[in-house]
C-alpha positions in Angstrom: 0.0 0.0 0.0 2.9 2.3 0.8 4.1 2.1 -2.9 0.6 3.1 -4.2 0.4 6.0 -1.7 3.9 7.2 -2.9 2.7 7.1 -6.6 -0.4 9.0 -5.6 1.7 11.6 -3.8 3.8 12.3 -6.9 0.7 12.6 -9.1 -1.0 14.8 -6.4 1.9 17.3 -6.5 1.6 17.4 -10.3 -2.1 18.1 -10.1 -1.6 20.6 -7.3 0.4 22.8 -9.7 -2.7 23.3 -11.8 -4.3 26.3 -10.1 -7.7 25.6 -11.7 -8.2 22.3 -9.9 -9.9 22.2 -6.5 -8.8 19.7 -3.9 -12.1 17.8 -4.6 -11.2 17.7 -8.3 -7.8 16.3 -7.4 -9.3 13.7 -5.1 -11.7 12.6 -7.9 -8.9 12.5 -10.5 -6.6 10.4 -8.3 -9.4 7.9 -7.5 -10.3 7.6 -11.1 -6.7 7.2 -12.4 -5.8 4.6 -9.8 -9.2 2.8 -9.8 -10.0 3.6 -6.2 -13.5 3.5 -4.8 -14.0 7.2 -4.2 -17.3 6.7 -2.3 -15.8 4.3 0.2 -12.7 6.4 0.8 -14.7 9.6 1.1 -16.9 8.0 3.7 -13.9 6.6 5.6 -12.2 10.0 5.5 -15.3 12.1 5.9 -13.9 14.4 3.2 -12.6 14.5 -0.3 -9.1 15.6 0.5 -6.4 14.2 -1.8 -3.7 14.9 0.9 -5.7 12.8 3.4 -6.1 10.1 0.8 -2.4 9.5 0.5 -2.0 9.3 4.3 -5.0 7.0 4.5 -3.5 4.6 2.0 -0.2 4.5 3.8 -2.0 3.4 6.9 -3.9 0.6 5.3 -3.0 -3.0 5.7 -2.8 -5.2 2.5 -6.0 -6.9 3.5 -8.0 -3.6 3.7 -7.1 -2.6 0.2 -9.9 -4.6 -1.4 -12.4 -2.1 0.1 -10.6 0.8 -1.6 -10.4 -0.7 -5.1 -13.1 0.1 -7.6 -13.4 -3.2 -9.5 
């Protein structure tokens, strides 16, 4: 999970350079690009913050990842 979170962090910083994107836009883009279940994660975090998303993924155990994937 830590590797996925690291990849997301890199992409997040790229997206953050685009001043036209809101944090919610970035959250949605990251979830879509990495096939994450945005609804599940938003509920778990109580927000659509892309910065919280990366921290959340770093804390997940491998067994918990199934809930986060959008397959």
